[in-house]
Each structure stands twice: as structure tokens, then as C-alpha cells.
NUBAPA-806439 format. One record per residue: residue in three letters; z, x, y of N, C-alpha, C, O in turn; residue number from 1. Coordinates in steps of 0.02 Angstrom, whole numbers, always signed. Layout:
<rs>
<'ALA', <Z, X, Y>, <Z, X, Y>, <Z, X, Y>, <Z, X, Y>, NUM>
...
</rs>
This chain:
<rs>
<'MET', <+7364, +7356, +8147>, <+7327, +7426, +8145>, <+7378, +7493, +8145>, <+7367, +7534, +8190>, 1>
<'LYS', <+7431, +7507, +8100>, <+7463, +7557, +8102>, <+7430, +7644, +8099>, <+7382, +7662, +8065>, 2>
<'LEU', <+7474, +7687, +8146>, <+7446, +7747, +8153>, <+7477, +7791, +8081>, <+7538, +7800, +8072>, 3>
<'LYS', <+7432, +7812, +8041>, <+7463, +7862, +7970>, <+7503, +7917, +8011>, <+7499, +7943, +8067>, 4>
<'LEU', <+7543, +7921, +7954>, <+7587, +7986, +7977>, <+7561, +8040, +7976>, <+7587, +8089, +8004>, 5>
<'LYS', <+7491, +8044, +7935>, <+7461, +8121, +7937>, <+7397, +8098, +7920>, <+7383, +8047, +7889>, 6>
<'CYS', <+7357, +8146, +7946>, <+7272, +8149, +7935>, <+7284, +8158, +7884>, <+7327, +8197, +7861>, 7>
<'GLU', <+7225, +8100, +7837>, <+7213, +8145, +7777>, <+7138, +8187, +7757>, <+7115, +8198, +7701>, 8>
<'ALA', <+7117, +8200, +7808>, <+7050, +8251, +7818>, <+7095, +8333, +7836>, <+7076, +8384, +7809>, 9>
<'CYS', <+7140, +8333, +7873>, <+7151, +8381, +7905>, <+7236, +8414, +7889>, <+7254, +8473, +7882>, 10>
<'GLY', <+7259, +8375, +7887>, <+7336, +8373, +7890>, <+7387, +8367, +7927>, <+7446, +8381, +7913>, 11>
<'LEU', <+7359, +8340, +7991>, <+7392, +8349, +8068>, <+7444, +8300, +8054>, <+7433, +8249, +8022>, 12>
<'ASP', <+7513, +8319, +8083>, <+7562, +8271, +8088>, <+7547, +8231, +8147>, <+7545, +8263, +8200>, 13>
<'ASN', <+7537, +8167, +8150>, <+7512, +8120, +8188>, <+7598, +8091, +8225>, <+7605, +8040, +8258>, 14>
<'GLY', <+7646, +8133, +8209>, <+7724, +8134, +8249>, <+7717, +8105, +8317>, <+7735, +8051, +8340>, 15>
<'PHE', <+7677, +8165, +8348>, <+7669, +8163, +8430>, <+7625, +8098, +8451>, <+7606, +8087, +8509>, 16>
<'ALA', <+7616, +8068, +8410>, <+7547, +8013, +8444>, <+7606, +7948, +8450>, <+7651, +7934, +8410>, 17>
<'ASP', <+7590, +7919, +8502>, <+7629, +7857, +8525>, <+7568, +7811, +8553>, <+7573, +7805, +8614>, 18>
<'PRO', <+7505, +7771, +8521>, <+7480, +7740, +8573>, <+7484, +7666, +8575>, <+7441, +7628, +8598>, 19>
<'ALA', <+7550, +7645, +8544>, <+7577, +7569, +8552>, <+7539, +7529, +8555>, <+7514, +7522, +8499>, 20>
<'THR', <+7506, +7477, +8612>, <+7481, +7446, +8624>, <+7412, +7456, +8675>, <+7367, +7415, +8688>, 21>
<'GLY', <+7421, +7525, +8697>, <+7370, +7534, +8723>, <+7293, +7517, +8731>, <+7260, +7502, +8781>, 22>
<'THR', <+7273, +7526, +8649>, <+7218, +7493, +8648>, <+7198, +7424, +8680>, <+7153, +7401, +8714>, 23>
<'ALA', <+7272, +7399, +8641>, <+7257, +7321, +8652>, <+7250, +7286, +8736>, <+7231, +7229, +8752>, 24>
<'PHE', <+7274, +7343, +8779>, <+7288, +7320, +8836>, <+7209, +7356, +8871>, <+7186, +7338, +8925>, 25>
<'PHE', <+7185, +7396, +8836>, <+7098, +7426, +8878>, <+7050, +7380, +8853>, <+7001, +7366, +8887>, 26>
<'VAL', <+7061, +7348, +8785>, <+7012, +7301, +8776>, <+7015, +7234, +8797>, <+6967, +7197, +8809>, 27>
<'ASN', <+7099, +7218, +8804>, <+7097, +7159, +8851>, <+7059, +7146, +8924>, <+7024, +7097, +8940>, 28>
<'CYS', <+7078, +7209, +8965>, <+7066, +7217, +9015>, <+6974, +7232, +9036>, <+6937, +7194, +9068>, 29>
<'PHE', <+6965, +7270, +9019>, <+6892, +7272, +9013>, <+6838, +7220, +8980>, <+6802, +7182, +9012>, 30>
<'THR', <+6842, +7228, +8895>, <+6793, +7194, +8855>, <+6796, +7124, +8866>, <+6747, +7094, +8889>, 31>
<'PHE', <+6862, +7089, +8849>, <+6880, +7036, +8833>, <+6858, +7003, +8902>, <+6811, +6963, +8907>, 32>
<'ILE', <+6891, +7023, +8947>, <+6874, +6972, +9025>, <+6801, +6981, +9052>, <+6773, +6940, +9089>, 33>
<'LEU', <+6760, +7066, +9017>, <+6709, +7055, +9052>, <+6648, +7014, +8997>, <+6598, +6986, +9017>, 34>
<'VAL', <+6668, +7020, +8929>, <+6624, +6986, +8901>, <+6641, +6916, +8903>, <+6595, +6877, +8912>, 35>
<'ALA', <+6694, +6896, +8898>, <+6708, +6810, +8904>, <+6687, +6785, +8967>, <+6688, +6724, +8969>, 36>
<'VAL', <+6670, +6813, +9018>, <+6664, +6779, +9090>, <+6579, +6785, +9076>, <+6541, +6737, +9077>, 37>
<'VAL', <+6560, +6860, +9063>, <+6491, +6860, +9072>, <+6441, +6815, +9024>, <+6389, +6790, +9045>, 38>
<'VAL', <+6471, +6806, +8943>, <+6434, +6777, +8904>, <+6436, +6691, +8921>, <+6391, +6650, +8920>, 39>
<'SER', <+6494, +6686, +8932>, <+6525, +6604, +8952>, <+6479, +6579, +9011>, <+6436, +6535, +9014>, 40>
<'ALA', <+6503, +6622, +9053>, <+6458, +6590, +9123>, <+6376, +6601, +9119>, <+6352, +6565, +9162>, 41>
<'TRP', <+6332, +6630, +9090>, <+6280, +6633, +9056>, <+6255, +6580, +9019>, <+6205, +6545, +9028>, 42>
<'ILE', <+6298, +6578, +8975>, <+6274, +6514, +8914>, <+6292, +6452, +8964>, <+6252, +6406, +8955>, 43>
<'GLU', <+6336, +6439, +9011>, <+6342, +6379, +9055>, <+6289, +6378, +9105>, <+6267, +6322, +9118>, 44>
<'ILE', <+6262, +6429, +9137>, <+6212, +6417, +9195>, <+6157, +6415, +9152>, <+6119, +6371, +9171>, 45>
<'ALA', <+6131, +6451, +9087>, <+6063, +6438, +9073>, <+6035, +6376, +9042>, <+5981, +6346, +9039>, 46>
<'MET', <+6116, +6367, +9013>, <+6085, +6298, +8945>, <+6126, +6227, +8979>, <+6108, +6169, +8970>, 47>
<'SER', <+6185, +6251, +9023>, <+6239, +6182, +9017>, <+6252, +6149, +8959>, <+6234, +6090, +8962>, 48>
<'PRO', <+6285, +6170, +8888>, <+6280, +6145, +8840>, <+6365, +6128, +8842>, <+6410, +6154, +8876>, 49>
<'SER', <+6369, +6062, +8781>, <+6426, +6047, +8786>, <+6489, +6099, +8745>, <+6475, +6149, +8713>, 50>
<'LEU', <+6545, +6078, +8754>, <+6594, +6135, +8748>, <+6593, +6158, +8662>, <+6617, +6213, +8648>, 51>
<'TRP', <+6568, +6118, +8609>, <+6570, +6140, +8560>, <+6505, +6192, +8549>, <+6497, +6203, +8489>, 52>
<'VAL', <+6469, +6218, +8581>, <+6411, +6257, +8574>, <+6440, +6329, +8600>, <+6418, +6384, +8582>, 53>
<'HIS', <+6485, +6320, +8637>, <+6526, +6369, +8679>, <+6572, +6408, +8618>, <+6571, +6468, +8605>, 54>
<'ILE', <+6613, +6354, +8584>, <+6659, +6380, +8539>, <+6618, +6426, +8483>, <+6629, +6479, +8454>, 55>
<'LEU', <+6563, +6377, +8482>, <+6523, +6397, +8425>, <+6492, +6481, +8427>, <+6490, +6524, +8383>, 56>
<'VAL', <+6471, +6482, +8492>, <+6425, +6543, +8510>, <+6458, +6604, +8547>, <+6450, +6663, +8533>, 57>
<'SER', <+6499, +6572, +8601>, <+6554, +6616, +8659>, <+6590, +6651, +8596>, <+6574, +6710, +8586>, 58>
<'LEU', <+6650, +6614, +8543>, <+6688, +6629, +8529>, <+6700, +6689, +8465>, <+6747, +6728, +8456>, 59>
<'PRO', <+6636, +6677, +8429>, <+6626, +6745, +8399>, <+6580, +6800, +8441>, <+6542, +6841, +8414>, 60>
<'ILE', <+6586, +6795, +8483>, <+6549, +6848, +8522>, <+6615, +6890, +8560>, <+6627, +6950, +8565>, 61>
<'VAL', <+6641, +6847, +8578>, <+6714, +6887, +8609>, <+6753, +6912, +8565>, <+6775, +6968, +8573>, 62>
<'LEU', <+6769, +6873, +8506>, <+6812, +6904, +8444>, <+6782, +6973, +8430>, <+6820, +7022, +8425>, 63>
<'MET', <+6710, +6979, +8422>, <+6694, +7034, +8397>, <+6709, +7077, +8460>, <+6751, +7122, +8457>, 64>
<'ALA', <+6674, +7062, +8516>, <+6680, +7118, +8575>, <+6753, +7156, +8567>, <+6763, +7217, +8568>, 65>
<'CYS', <+6797, +7106, +8559>, <+6881, +7125, +8565>, <+6901, +7185, +8497>, <+6930, +7238, +8506>, 66>
<'VAL', <+6879, +7160, +8434>, <+6906, +7185, +8376>, <+6865, +7247, +8351>, <+6883, +7299, +8324>, 67>
<'LEU', <+6809, +7226, +8368>, <+6744, +7308, +8340>, <+6788, +7372, +8387>, <+6807, +7425, +8360>, 68>
<'PRO', <+6800, +7358, +8456>, <+6825, +7414, +8477>, <+6890, +7450, +8473>, <+6908, +7495, +8511>, 69>
<'LEU', <+6919, +7430, +8431>, <+7006, +7426, +8424>, <+7019, +7506, +8404>, <+7055, +7548, +8432>, 70>
<'ARG', <+6976, +7511, +8344>, <+7004, +7561, +8308>, <+6960, +7643, +8340>, <+6985, +7699, +8338>, 71>
<'PRO', <+6893, +7626, +8366>, <+6885, +7682, +8394>, <+6924, +7709, +8464>, <+6931, +7769, +8474>, 72>
<'LEU', <+6945, +7666, +8505>, <+6994, +7676, +8568>, <+7057, +7693, +8533>, <+7084, +7748, +8543>, 73>
<'LYS', <+7083, +7649, +8491>, <+7151, +7699, +8451>, <+7132, +7773, +8446>, <+7169, +7822, +8454>, 74>
<'GLY', <+7079, +7773, +8435>, <+7066, +7854, +8396>, <+7074, +7904, +8463>, <+7109, +7953, +8471>, 75>
<'TRP', <+7022, +7867, +8512>, <+7028, +7905, +8577>, <+7111, +7909, +8609>, <+7132, +7961, +8634>, 76>
<'LEU', <+7143, +7865, +8605>, <+7208, +7859, +8626>, <+7244, +7938, +8604>, <+7269, +7984, +8635>, 77>
<'VAL', <+7231, +7923, +8541>, <+7277, +7989, +8492>, <+7257, +8044, +8519>, <+7296, +8085, +8543>, 78>
<'ASN', <+7187, +8050, +8518>, <+7155, +8115, +8530>, <+7171, +8155, +8604>, <+7176, +8215, +8614>, 79>
<'SER', <+7177, +8105, +8643>, <+7181, +8116, +8703>, <+7265, +8135, +8736>, <+7278, +8163, +8789>, 80>
<'GLN', <+7313, +8110, +8682>, <+7369, +8140, +8673>, <+7377, +8193, +8643>, <+7427, +8224, +8662>, 81>
<'PHE', <+7332, +8228, +8583>, <+7338, +8277, +8546>, <+7331, +8322, +8632>, <+7375, +8350, +8665>, 82>
<'PHE', <+7257, +8313, +8644>, <+7220, +8360, +8686>, <+7272, +8395, +8731>, <+7286, +8455, +8737>, 83>
<'TYR', <+7305, +8322, +8771>, <+7352, +8333, +8826>, <+7429, +8368, +8824>, <+7468, +8387, +8867>, 84>
<'LYS', <+7428, +8366, +8746>, <+7494, +8399, +8734>, <+7551, +8342, +8763>, <+7599, +8362, +8795>, 85>
<'THR', <+7545, +8283, +8751>, <+7605, +8242, +8778>, <+7664, +8231, +8716>, <+7652, +8254, +8660>, 86>
<'ARG', <+7706, +8207, +8725>, <+7749, +8189, +8679>, <+7794, +8131, +8730>, <+7801, +8121, +8790>, 87>
<'ARG', <+7820, +8099, +8657>, <+7880, +8044, +8675>, <+7943, +8061, +8725>, <+7983, +8107, +8717>, 88>
<'GLY', <+7942, +8013, +8780>, <+7977, +7989, +8823>, <+8043, +8088, +8833>, <+8104, +8090, +8840>, 89>
<'LYS', <+8000, +8141, +8829>, <+8019, +8186, +8834>, <+8029, +8212, +8909>, <+7974, +8213, +8936>, 90>
<'ILE', <+8078, +8234, +8952>, <+8077, +8244, +9025>, <+8092, +8350, +9020>, <+8133, +8390, +8998>, 91>
<'PRO', <+8049, +8349, +9046>, <+8062, +8443, +9047>, <+8132, +8452, +9069>, <+8152, +8413, +9113>, 92>
<'SER', <+8184, +8508, +9042>, <+8236, +8526, +9055>, <+8259, +8544, +9119>, <+8316, +8535, +9138>, 93>
<'GLY', <+8210, +8572, +9154>, <+8244, +8604, +9228>, <+8209, +8545, +9287>, <+8203, +8565, +9345>, 94>
<'TYR', <+8188, +8476, +9272>, <+8168, +8430, +9296>, <+8218, +8401, +9351>, <+8273, +8389, +9326>, 95>
<'ALA', <+8216, +8391, +9395>, <+8278, +8373, +9451>, <+8232, +8290, +9493>, <+8180, +8287, +9525>, 96>
<'ALA', <+8271, +8249, +9478>, <+8239, +8188, +9517>, <+8230, +8194, +9564>, <+8267, +8240, +9580>, 97>
<'PRO', <+8187, +8173, +9629>, <+8167, +8179, +9684>, <+8222, +8142, +9715>, <+8256, +8103, +9682>, 98>
<'GLU', <+8234, +8158, +9795>, <+8298, +8134, +9827>, <+8232, +8052, +9840>, <+8170, +8050, +9838>, 99>
<'THR', <+8291, +7987, +9852>, <+8247, +7951, +9881>, <+8301, +7906, +9971>, <+8355, +7878, +9980>, 100>
<'ALA', <+8246, +7924, +10011>, <+8272, +7899, +10076>, <+8306, +7838, +10072>, <+8292, +7790, +10035>, 101>
<'THR', <+8356, +7842, +10114>, <+8388, +7772, +10110>, <+8378, +7745, +10169>, <+8390, +7780, +10218>, 102>
<'PRO', <+8349, +7663, +10180>, <+8339, +7626, +10226>, <+8386, +7638, +10297>, <+8445, +7622, +10295>, 103>
<'GLY', <+8363, +7663, +10350>, <+8421, +7656, +10420>, <+8453, +7720, +10417>, <+8506, +7728, +10448>, 104>
<'ALA', <+8422, +7782, +10371>, <+8474, +7850, +10369>, <+8465, +7883, +10426>, <+8508, +7918, +10453>, 105>
<'ASP', <+8399, +7872, +10450>, <+8363, +7920, +10503>, <+8401, +7886, +10562>, <+8392, +7918, +10614>, 106>
<'LYS', <+8439, +7835, +10570>, <+8455, +7810, +10646>, <+8523, +7825, +10646>, <+8554, +7800, +10694>, 107>
<'VAL', <+8557, +7860, +10606>, <+8630, +7865, +10619>, <+8646, +7918, +10668>, <+8705, +7928, +10684>, 108>
</rs>
């Protein structure tokens, strides 16, 4: 699912947005793990079915829970990048990296 270069409705240039794999990360961390564990565990505890029942019931539920939220989450990610005015890898011109302490420097 690629992001279009321009919004068809308003003409906004989406060059600022870089959702990359953020949506897949959120879906895998929250939706997939929660749904897979909860649904599969509930089916196993409630019915103790064989493996093919898990495949026929749990797999479609997990796939729907993972695929359906991808597009809205990508929209949310692009929207938050627009709202907070983020840009790709640009460091402000007056930025100086903080000094790091070297181990044992205070004992000299």
C-alpha cells in the first residue's frame, strides 16, 4: 500500500510523509498479538478443538484484525506527521550533539 504523491481531494503534497512500516509495526504489536492470543486461547479453553478448527476459525479472524486497520492507521500516521510538521531526517542547523561522558573521566 503506497502513499500517493498528492491528495486527490485537496491537492496536498504528501512528500513530507514517511509512514514506512509504522502501520505494520502498530498492527503487529497491538492487534495481532492481542487478537491471536485472546481468540486462540479462548477457543482452546472453551472447546478444546483439533488443530484444523483453529486454522479455520482463528486464522481468518487474525487476518481480518491485521489487514483491516492498516489503511486507517496509515492515514493517522500521515495526519500526525502533517500536524506536527515532521520532515524526513532533517536536523536543525544550530543543533549541536550533546557531549557524552567517557567512563572513568572523573577519576583522573
